[in-house]
N, C-alpha and C positions, 0 to 999 in steps of 0.2 A: 504494500500500500504506500503510495507516495504522499508527501506532505500535503499538497493541495487536495487530494482525495480524502485524507484523514480529516482535514479541516471542514470540507463540505459535508462529510458524513456526520461530524460532530454538530454542525449547524442544523442538520436534519434530525437531530435527536438520537443518534446512534450511541448507546451507552458505552460500548467498547471503545469507540473512537474518542469519546469524551474522557474516559479513564486513561487512555494512552496519552492524550495531550496533557492532562493533569500530571501524570507520572513524569513526563519530561520536565516539568517545572519543579516538582517537589521531591523527587527521589534523591537528589543531592543532599537534602536535609534529613534523610533517613525516614522519609514518609512514603507510603505506598497507597494509592487510591484504587478502589474498585467501584464500579458504577453499574446500576441496573435500572430498568424501568419497571415500575409496579403500579398498576391502576392509573397509568398516564402520568405518573410522577417520577422524576429522576431521583434515585437514591444513591448517595455517594458515601462510601465507607472509607475512612482513613485509618491506616495502621502505622504506628511509629515505634522506633526502637527506644525512644525516650519521650518524656512528657513534654507537650507543647501547649500553649495557650489555646483554648477552644475558640475564643473570640477571634484571635489572629488567624487561625486556620480557617474558620468559617468565612471570615472576611476575604481572605486570599482566594479561597475556592470560589466564592460568590463572584468576585471580580473576574476570575479566569473564565467562568462559565458565561458570564454576561458578555 
C-alpha cells in the first residue's frame, strides 16, 4: 500500500489505515495504536510501555484523526 492510498483509505474511514498512520506518528514514543469500527464509531486503543498523560494522548490522537 502506498502513502497516498493509505491516506485516502484513512479519509474513507478504513480503521486499519487509520491505525497505520497513527502508529507512524506514535511508535517512536513507545505507543502502539489499534483501531476498529463498531456500530459506525471509530474505536482507537493505545498501548504503551510506560504511563502517559491520557489528556495529551487523546488530544494528539484527536488532532491526527481530524
